[in-house]
C-alpha positions, 0 to 999 in steps of 0.5 A: 365686307363689300357683299355685306354692304351690298346686302345691307343696302338692298335690305334698306331699299327693300324696306323703303315704302312706296305708293302702291300702283292703282289697279285701273287707269281712269278713262280720258286724258293721259298727260305727263312731264315735269312740274314745278310749283312755287308759292311766294312768301306771305306774312308769317310764311316762308316761300315754298317750292317743289318739283317732280315728274307728274302723270295726270290721267282721267278727267276733271270728274274722275282721275289720278295725279301722280308725282314721282322723283326723277328716278321714278319713285312715287312720292304721292298720288291724288285719286278722285271720283264723284264724292271721293278724293284721296291722297295716297302716300307711303304713309297710307291714304288720306281722304279730302272733301275735294281737290282744292282742299287736297292741294291746299293741304299738300302745297299750302295753296289751292291749285285748280287740278280740274282746269289743268286738263285743259290748260295743259292742252293750251285752252281754257277750262270750259267749267269757268269763264275766261278772258284772252290775255295774249299770249294766253288767257286768264281764268279762275284768278290765274294767268296762263302763259302759252308763249312756250306752248310750241315747246310743250311748256306752259306757266300759270300764275295765280294773281292773288297773294301769295303768288303761286307759279306752276310751270309745266314741261310736257313729255312729247308723245 
């Protein structure tokens, strides 16, 4: 009976669809860690949150952003290059006009993925104006808090309602 249960479990696990890994790593940065996103409630919308392990590779022009479970199962992967943005899940590939549209669809609100490359390095993105706001800065309508940067953690809060909070704990090299 135990062998039959193990065989059934193995078949179920083998049948689970996962996101296929990409062939090549985009050139540029490679950052990883844990990510938590919270979108506060708004009229007609409940609060939403998600957390996952992440890997951000490439650059704002060409890259890949992967989300996975704590056990390493790929949940979704955003891939972009000039003229093409795609979300890859176990259900297949879905094209989007840009990264803002993709994050708006997936999270319910737009998150500036292009700026994350710099924000996770503790600096403003050079693609938009910023102002100092110790212990961090403000950019693109977000307040980026670097008070825990020495602990490899940052928080970014979109100040326009509904409030969106992105918390990141980076893996140490």
